[in-house]
N, C-alpha and C positions, 0 to 999 in steps of 0.2 A: 504494500500500500504506500509506503514511503517513497519508493521509486516512482510510482505513478503520480503522486502529488508533486514531486520535484520536477518531473517531466511536464506536467501541466503548468507549473509555475514558470518553467523555462519557455514554454510556448507563449505565455502571457507577456514575458519580457520581449520575445521576438516580435509579437504583434505590436506592442507598445513602441518599440524602436522603429519599425516600418511605418507606423501611423504618425509618430511625432517627427521623424526625420525623413528617411527614404530608404529604399532597398539597398542602395550602394553602401550606406552607413552600416546597415545590418550585416551585409556580406563582408565588409571590411572588419567589423568586430569579430564575426564568426571565424573568418580565415586567420586573423591574427591570433585569436585565442587558441585555435587548433595548432598553429605553427609553434607557439610558445609551449603548448602542452607537449609536443613531440620533442622539442629541444630540451625542455626540463626533464623529460623522461630519460633521454639519452644521458644528460648530465648527472642526474641524481641516481638513477638505477642502472646505468650502463647498458641500456637497451640499444643495440645497434641495428642498423638497417641493412647491413651486408653480412653475409655469413662468416667472413673471415676477419671482421673488425668489430670490436665492442663499442666503437664510437662511430660518428659520421665519417664517411670518406669524402674525397674531393668532389665527387659528383653530387652527393647529397647536400653538401654546403652550397654548391652552385644552384641547386634547386631551391634551397632556402632563400638565397639571394634573389632568384628570379621571382619568387612569390612576393617578397617585399617590394621589389621594383615594380611588379605589376600593380600591386595595391597603391603604391605611391603615384604611378602614372595615371591610374584611374582617378585618384583624388585631384591631382593637378589638372587633368583634362576637364573634370567636372567643375572645378572652381574657376578656371580661366575662361571657359566658354560654356556657360550653363545652357544657353539657347541652342548651341550647335550640336552638342552631344545629347541625342534623344534616342529612345528605343523605337525600333521599327515595329509597327503594328501590322500584323498579317490579317 
């Protein structure tokens, strides 16, 4: 029951974030939280992503950097030209 209540509370926070801000902010928060969770897991518990290394390898750190660059570029593009960056409706 506790897990269900926490999951419901998490959904309320997601709805609140999308309603008060926009989906980009919600996506940025979620992606950043997940990325920090992975990095902290590797740092604290030694969970590695490759079978031969207990920590991140060169390729994994490149991917971490790409995620942060992607988030940063989305935020910059949205703040510089809010009228130009629009979602296409099908």
